[in-house]
KOLLO-220402 format. One line per field, with one value per residue (C-alpha): z, x, y; residue in one letter. Coordinates in nm, 2 decimals, padded with zeros to 4 digits. Layout:
// KOLLO-220402
z = [Z_...]
x = [X_...]
y = [Y_...]
aa = [A_...]
// end
This chain:
// KOLLO-220402
z = [00.02_-00.08_00.24_00.21_00.18_00.51_00.67_00.60_00.73_01.06_01.08_01.00_01.34_01.22_01.17_01.42_01.40_01.43_01.12_00.89_00.95_00.89_00.53_00.47_00.49_00.82_01.22_01.46_01.59_01.28_01.35_01.70_01.60_01.51_01.73_01.52_01.17_01.36_01.36_01.00_00.98_00.98_00.67_00.84_01.17_01.05_00.79_01.05_01.28_01.09_01.11_01.54_01.69_01.91_01.61_01.62_01.39_01.31_01.45_01.15_01.32_01.42_01.78_01.97_02.24_02.20_02.56_02.87_03.20_03.40_03.80_03.94_04.33_04.43_04.66_04.55_04.69_04.81_04.57_04.74_04.99_04.67_04.34_04.38_04.67_04.79_05.04_05.10_05.21_05.48_05.61_05.64_05.83_06.10_05.98_05.77_05.41_05.41_05.10_05.08_05.30_05.10_05.13_05.46_05.21_05.07_05.35_05.19_05.24_05.56_05.73_05.83_05.60_05.64_05.51_05.43_05.68_05.39_05.24_04.86_04.64_04.30_04.18_03.81_03.57_03.55_03.83_03.89_04.26_04.43_04.79_05.03_04.97_04.66_04.72_04.43_04.21_04.22_04.09_03.77_03.78_03.42_03.29_03.42_03.30_03.56_03.48_03.78_03.66_03.60_03.67_03.70_03.73_04.08_04.37_04.53_04.45_04.22_04.00_03.94_03.88_03.65_03.44_03.51_03.33_03.05_03.04_03.20_03.49_03.58_03.22_03.13_02.88_02.76_02.98_02.84_02.85_02.65_02.41_02.38_02.29_02.01_01.86_01.86_01.94_02.10_02.05_02.24_02.09_02.46_02.71_02.80_02.54_02.87_03.21_03.50_03.88_04.21_04.49_04.74_04.59_04.35_04.39_04.42_04.13_04.07_03.75_03.58_03.59_03.32_03.14_02.75_02.77_02.40_02.27_02.22_02.51_02.41_02.50_02.88_03.12_03.30_03.64_03.91_04.27_04.38_04.76_04.83_04.59_04.59_04.26_03.90_03.99_04.24_04.04_03.79_03.86_03.65_03.49_03.46_03.39_03.60_03.47_03.02_02.83_02.58_02.19_02.44_02.55_02.18_02.04_02.32_02.31_01.88_01.89_02.11_01.93_01.63_01.81_01.94_01.55_01.44_01.74_01.60_01.27_01.42_01.60_01.41_01.55_01.90_02.06_02.40_02.23_01.99_02.31_02.50_02.15_02.22_02.57_02.52_02.27_02.47_02.81_02.64_02.50_02.85_03.04_02.93_02.88_03.18_03.36_03.30_03.25_03.60_03.74_03.90_04.06_03.71_03.71_03.86_04.23_04.15_03.96_04.29_04.46_04.27_04.30_04.64_04.78_04.85_04.72_04.53_04.43_04.30_04.10_03.95_03.84_03.66_03.50_03.33_03.23_03.08_02.86_02.73_02.64_02.46_02.62_02.50_02.84_03.20_03.48_03.80_04.13_04.48_04.67_04.66_04.95_04.88_05.07_04.99_05.07_05.35_05.51_05.81_05.99_05.64_05.78_05.84_05.61_05.29_05.47_05.47_05.11_04.95_05.11_04.97_04.61_04.58_04.57_04.31_04.08_04.07_03.94_03.71_03.51_03.55_03.44_03.16_03.04_03.10_02.89_02.58_02.69_02.85_02.48_02.40_02.71_02.81_03.25_03.45_03.72_03.94_04.13_04.06_04.22_04.48_04.82_04.92_05.05_05.39_05.69_05.69_06.04_06.37_06.36_06.54_06.50_06.35_06.11_05.72_05.39_05.17_04.77_04.53_04.19_04.09_04.07_04.12_04.00_03.80_03.57_03.32_03.18_02.85_02.51_02.40_02.66_02.70_02.96_03.26_03.23_03.42_03.27_03.45_03.73_04.04_04.24_04.53_04.79_04.58_04.60_04.22_03.87_03.82_03.40_03.13_03.30_03.15_03.15_03.17_02.85_02.72_02.91_02.69_02.38_02.45_02.56_02.22_02.04_02.20_02.07_01.71_01.69_01.66_01.95_01.71_01.49_01.72_01.72_01.78_01.62_01.89_01.96_01.59_01.70_01.68_02.05_02.10_02.44_02.50_02.41_02.23_02.42_02.48_02.34_02.32_02.48_02.29_02.56_02.71_02.33_02.33]
x = [00.00_00.11_00.32_00.15_-00.17_-00.16_-00.01_-00.32_-00.49_-00.31_-00.27_-00.70_-00.88_-01.17_-01.07_-00.91_-00.53_-00.73_-00.96_-00.70_-00.49_-00.74_-00.79_-00.45_-00.48_-00.33_-00.37_-00.17_-00.11_00.12_00.26_00.40_00.68_00.84_01.14_01.18_01.20_01.46_01.72_01.68_01.86_01.79_01.53_01.35_01.29_01.24_00.91_00.78_00.79_00.60_00.38_00.34_00.00_00.30_00.50_00.50_00.27_00.22_-00.09_-00.28_-00.26_00.04_00.09_00.35_00.33_00.48_00.38_00.22_00.32_00.01_00.10_-00.24_-00.28_-00.56_-00.81_-00.83_-00.66_-00.82_-00.78_-00.83_-00.48_-00.28_-00.28_-00.68_-00.67_-01.00_-00.91_-01.21_-01.34_-01.11_-01.30_-01.58_-01.39_-01.58_-01.88_-02.19_-02.15_-02.38_-02.62_-02.57_-02.89_-02.97_-02.64_-02.75_-02.99_-02.62_-02.43_-02.12_-02.17_-02.37_-02.04_-01.91_-01.71_-01.32_-01.05_-00.68_-00.40_-00.18_00.01_00.02_00.23_00.27_00.56_00.74_00.71_00.35_00.26_00.04_00.00_00.11_00.14_00.32_00.31_00.46_00.72_00.93_00.63_00.61_01.01_00.85_00.58_00.61_00.62_00.26_-00.10_-00.32_-00.66_-00.87_-01.23_-01.27_-01.60_-01.67_-02.02_-02.04_-01.88_-01.75_-01.42_-01.53_-01.72_-01.45_-01.20_-01.34_-01.46_-01.11_-00.94_-01.18_-01.44_-01.74_-01.83_-01.98_-01.92_-01.63_-01.42_-01.08_-00.82_-00.69_-00.35_-00.47_-00.64_-00.35_-00.16_-00.47_-00.32_00.05_00.15_00.52_00.89_01.01_00.89_01.08_00.91_00.50_00.43_00.17_00.27_00.07_00.26_00.05_00.22_00.10_-00.18_-00.43_-00.69_-01.10_-01.20_-00.84_-00.72_-01.04_-00.85_-00.61_-00.82_-00.83_-01.19_-01.32_-00.97_-00.73_-00.51_-00.24_-00.30_-00.42_-00.13_00.11_00.06_00.41_00.41_00.73_00.64_00.93_01.08_01.44_01.52_01.39_01.33_01.11_00.93_00.86_00.79_01.02_01.19_01.48_01.51_01.80_01.77_01.72_02.02_01.88_01.91_01.79_01.44_01.45_01.40_01.13_00.88_00.93_00.79_00.54_00.37_00.41_00.20_-00.07_-00.03_-00.21_-00.40_-00.49_-00.55_-00.91_-01.02_-00.99_-01.08_-01.01_-00.89_-00.73_-00.56_-00.42_-00.33_-00.15_00.03_00.20_00.23_00.46_00.65_00.72_00.75_01.05_01.20_01.17_01.41_01.69_01.51_01.30_01.60_01.71_01.45_01.32_01.67_01.72_02.07_02.23_02.14_02.48_02.43_02.32_02.04_01.93_01.97_01.76_01.46_01.52_01.55_01.17_00.94_00.76_01.17_01.19_00.89_00.93_01.26_01.15_00.89_01.16_01.35_01.04_00.93_01.35_01.30_01.03_00.64_00.41_00.18_00.29_00.06_00.25_00.01_00.00_-00.09_-00.32_-00.61_-00.65_-00.40_-00.52_-00.89_-00.86_-01.20_-01.02_-00.66_-00.64_-00.36_-00.15_-00.23_-00.22_00.16_00.27_00.14_00.24_00.61_00.61_00.60_00.68_01.05_01.02_00.78_01.01_01.33_01.11_01.02_01.37_01.52_01.25_01.36_01.67_01.71_01.49_01.19_00.91_00.80_00.76_00.64_00.28_00.30_-00.02_-00.14_-00.44_-00.70_-01.03_-01.20_-01.10_-01.34_-01.58_-01.46_-01.71_-01.62_-01.64_-01.67_-01.68_-01.40_-01.14_-00.74_-00.91_-01.12_-01.14_-01.32_-01.53_-01.56_-01.61_-01.67_-01.78_-01.53_-01.16_-00.78_-00.53_-00.21_-00.08_00.29_00.52_00.37_00.18_00.03_00.02_00.29_00.22_-00.12_-00.40_-00.76_-01.09_-01.22_-01.38_-01.61_-01.47_-01.55_-01.41_-01.83_-01.83_-01.69_-01.71_-01.57_-01.40_-01.57_-01.38_-01.56_-01.31_-01.42_-01.35_-00.93_-00.93_-01.10_-00.78_-00.49_-00.58_-00.57_-00.21_-00.07_-00.22_-00.55_-00.90_-01.07_-01.43_-01.19_-00.98_-01.22_-01.32_-01.56_-01.71_-02.07_-02.15_-02.06_-01.81_-01.67_-01.38_-01.29_-01.51_-01.79_-01.99_-01.90_-01.56_-01.44_-01.09_-00.94_-00.88_-00.76_-00.42_-00.29_00.06]
y = [-00.02_00.35_00.49_00.83_00.69_00.43_00.81_01.01_00.73_00.67_01.08_01.11_01.19_01.01_00.66_00.42_00.28_-00.02_00.06_00.24_-00.06_-00.30_-00.13_-00.15_-00.47_-00.64_-00.57_-00.36_-00.75_-00.84_-00.48_-00.54_-00.81_-00.44_-00.55_-00.82_-00.66_-00.46_-00.73_-00.70_-00.33_00.01_-00.01_-00.26_-00.14_00.25_00.05_-00.12_00.18_00.41_00.15_00.14_00.28_00.44_00.60_01.01_01.14_01.54_01.76_01.82_02.23_02.38_02.34_02.45_02.21_01.84_01.74_01.82_01.74_01.73_01.83_01.76_01.91_01.59_01.66_02.08_02.35_02.63_02.96_03.24_03.05_03.05_03.20_03.46_03.73_03.79_04.09_04.17_03.83_03.94_04.19_03.96_03.74_03.53_03.72_03.61_03.73_04.10_04.04_03.63_03.55_03.26_03.02_02.90_02.69_02.53_02.32_02.40_02.80_02.83_02.88_03.21_03.39_03.20_03.50_03.36_03.37_03.42_03.74_03.73_03.96_04.13_03.92_03.97_04.19_04.10_04.17_03.85_03.78_03.52_03.34_03.34_02.99_02.93_03.16_02.97_02.94_03.28_03.35_03.19_03.46_03.62_03.25_03.11_03.22_03.18_03.11_03.22_03.11_02.79_02.60_02.22_02.07_01.87_01.97_01.62_01.41_01.11_01.30_01.66_01.41_01.25_01.54_01.71_01.36_01.21_01.50_01.34_01.29_00.96_00.75_00.56_00.79_00.78_01.00_01.30_01.20_00.87_01.09_01.28_00.96_00.89_01.14_01.26_00.90_00.89_01.01_00.72_00.36_00.19_00.40_00.40_00.77_00.85_00.80_00.82_00.86_00.87_00.81_00.60_00.34_00.48_00.77_00.81_00.64_00.44_00.39_00.52_00.83_00.77_00.46_00.47_00.33_00.21_00.36_00.06_-00.01_00.07_00.46_00.32_00.54_00.35_00.35_00.40_00.44_00.68_00.67_00.39_00.36_00.40_00.21_00.22_-00.23_-00.15_00.14_-00.11_-00.52_-00.75_-00.43_-00.67_-01.02_-01.25_-01.52_-01.51_-01.34_-01.10_-01.28_-01.51_-01.33_-01.18_-01.50_-01.66_-01.38_-01.37_-01.69_-01.57_-01.32_-01.52_-01.77_-01.42_-01.31_-01.64_-01.67_-01.31_-01.38_-01.56_-01.31_-00.95_-00.65_-00.79_-00.49_-00.63_-00.91_-00.57_-00.46_-00.71_-00.82_-00.44_-00.42_-00.74_-00.57_-00.28_-00.44_-00.58_-00.25_-00.07_-00.33_-00.09_00.29_00.27_00.20_00.49_00.72_00.68_00.67_01.00_00.87_01.00_01.35_01.58_01.67_02.05_01.91_01.69_01.97_02.19_01.98_01.86_01.51_01.42_01.27_01.56_01.66_01.31_01.28_01.61_01.53_01.14_01.38_01.60_01.24_01.16_01.45_01.48_01.11_01.14_01.07_01.25_01.29_01.30_01.33_01.33_01.36_01.55_01.17_00.94_01.04_01.36_01.52_01.86_01.82_02.06_02.03_02.09_02.28_02.44_02.70_02.41_02.12_02.38_02.53_02.14_02.13_02.35_02.33_01.94_02.06_02.44_02.39_02.13_02.29_02.60_02.32_02.19_02.49_02.65_02.34_02.30_02.64_02.64_02.32_02.48_02.29_02.53_02.60_02.32_02.16_02.28_02.23_02.23_02.32_02.23_01.98_01.89_02.24_02.46_02.57_02.84_03.11_03.02_02.80_02.42_02.39_02.72_02.98_02.76_02.69_02.39_02.53_02.44_02.53_02.29_02.14_02.45_02.40_02.75_02.99_02.83_02.88_02.67_02.74_02.66_02.80_02.68_02.52_02.84_02.95_03.37_03.40_03.66_03.64_03.61_03.49_03.57_03.65_03.58_03.74_04.00_03.75_03.42_03.30_03.24_03.35_03.70_03.67_03.50_03.17_02.83_02.58_02.19_02.11_02.43_02.41_02.02_02.20_02.45_02.18_01.97_02.32_02.38_02.01_02.08_01.93_02.09_01.90_01.86_01.70_01.46_01.19_00.75_00.59_00.37_00.20_00.39_00.77_00.97_01.01_01.30_01.42_01.72_01.53_01.81_02.11_02.32_02.64_02.71_03.00_03.26_03.52_03.26_03.20_03.34]
aa = [X_X_X_X_X_X_X_X_X_X_X_X_X_X_X_X_X_X_X_X_X_X_X_X_X_X_X_X_X_X_X_X_X_X_X_X_X_X_X_X_X_X_X_X_X_X_X_X_X_X_X_X_X_X_X_X_X_X_X_X_X_X_X_X_X_X_X_X_X_X_X_X_X_X_X_X_X_X_X_X_X_X_X_X_X_X_X_X_X_X_X_X_X_X_X_X_X_X_X_X_X_X_X_X_X_X_X_X_X_X_X_X_X_X_X_X_X_X_X_X_X_X_X_X_X_X_X_X_X_X_X_X_X_X_X_X_X_X_X_X_X_X_X_X_X_X_X_X_X_X_X_X_X_X_X_X_X_X_X_X_X_X_X_X_X_X_X_X_X_X_X_X_X_X_X_X_X_X_X_X_X_X_X_X_X_X_X_X_X_X_X_X_X_X_X_X_X_X_X_X_X_X_X_X_X_X_X_X_X_X_X_X_X_X_X_X_X_X_X_X_X_X_X_X_X_X_X_X_X_X_X_X_X_X_X_X_X_X_X_X_X_X_X_X_X_X_X_X_X_X_X_X_X_X_X_X_X_X_X_X_X_X_X_X_X_X_X_X_X_X_X_X_X_X_X_X_X_X_X_X_X_X_X_X_X_X_X_X_X_X_X_X_X_X_X_X_X_X_X_X_X_X_X_X_X_X_X_X_X_X_X_X_X_X_X_X_X_X_X_X_X_X_X_X_X_X_X_X_X_X_X_X_X_X_X_X_X_X_X_X_X_X_X_X_X_X_X_X_X_X_X_X_X_X_X_X_X_X_X_X_X_X_X_X_X_X_X_X_X_X_X_X_X_X_X_X_X_X_X_X_X_X_X_X_X_X_X_X_X_X_X_X_X_X_X_X_X_X_X_X_X_X_X_X_X_X_X_X_X_X_X_X_X_X_X_X_X_X_X_X_X_X_X_X_X_X_X_X_X_X_X_X_X_X_X_X_X_X_X_X_X_X_X_X_X_X_X_X_X_X_X_X_X_X_X_X_X_X_X_X_X_X_X_X_X_X_X_X_X_X_X_X_X_X_X_X_X_X_X_X_X_X]
// end
């Protein structure tokens, strides 16, 4: 078949990879033997790699971002304590909010106003106001694009996590990372194209946060738990084979894959089988590449000190190493058990949590910038929602804030966003969005745009209809584009 025609089929957002390859006269399973072809010489290796479902593909539109690092503050950080100062709220501290008597009907908002204990200052030439909680991030104020007008649909963790990560509140849908990997492929065929680092186990809704759903399984996120690991072997189980030499293992795998192909030919179009065949080949190649990518001890001492010898420091450094090696989407979670869910002791908990990640985030931004990677790397910081301007309980030293999905903050950097910019605003007490509303669907549409896709055209046909990340919603937030 004409290679250009095949590439067009593979790149078309309206045709699945499996459908395209089926039209070409063969299935994905036969291509899983790319490692076998590599033994036949560079020409065969290049030809086979170009047909891989993970092979890098150019976007249909000119996108400035080539990869994404998503820093997920699990549990929902408080916007008025981090990136959205509310001095008026401090004036009402401990009192009922004037003109808001109807708030008593909502248990989440019925408490007295709760001002922030943290000082905000303007930073950089842009003058963006950032809380004292993030001094290292604040040094990069002129690189940030802060969105203070995010809103979602439901203020509970399960639904909000699903919305932020998959674009749907409840139904099984592919995650953002899976869509990005499906559209662009990976620049490294020896590492997973979508890596999720969530320390301490799985979050609410577990692996549904990074699933591929009806997309082929090869686009599923690969979970890594760095909490107790001190070496790559502890991060990824069975990474090394201590009993079989590489050449022997290659021959064994080739034989198994040929058997898999025979099995596949009797079951055409089985996505689970095709994904399994691809995963076996990827697992073989990871034995050398993953060892290097996750081994932060290979970094110079000054770089490791810059990130800090902490869990978050190691995760951020791994994220940079993965991005540097061509991994398309890296999601770094701050804990599995909603650590930012500060229903009580918000002053103490937010100070501790920010202290755990601020140095590492600042180091990541600095490192990406010094390596010339920030322009092509979209960095996203935020949680699934924000928190209420009112107290969760009586005003005691243990006071906290409840969930709030109307008017929370996130920030982005690099990858084609407008640097040193603040978009949108909440009202004077942070109760709701006052201008520049940005729904999660709009955020997703904008992320895809920055990567070079029209969110309405990056689709996958399943169960008789064309699905997309943004469903039938979403508008690009043009004001935040560089």
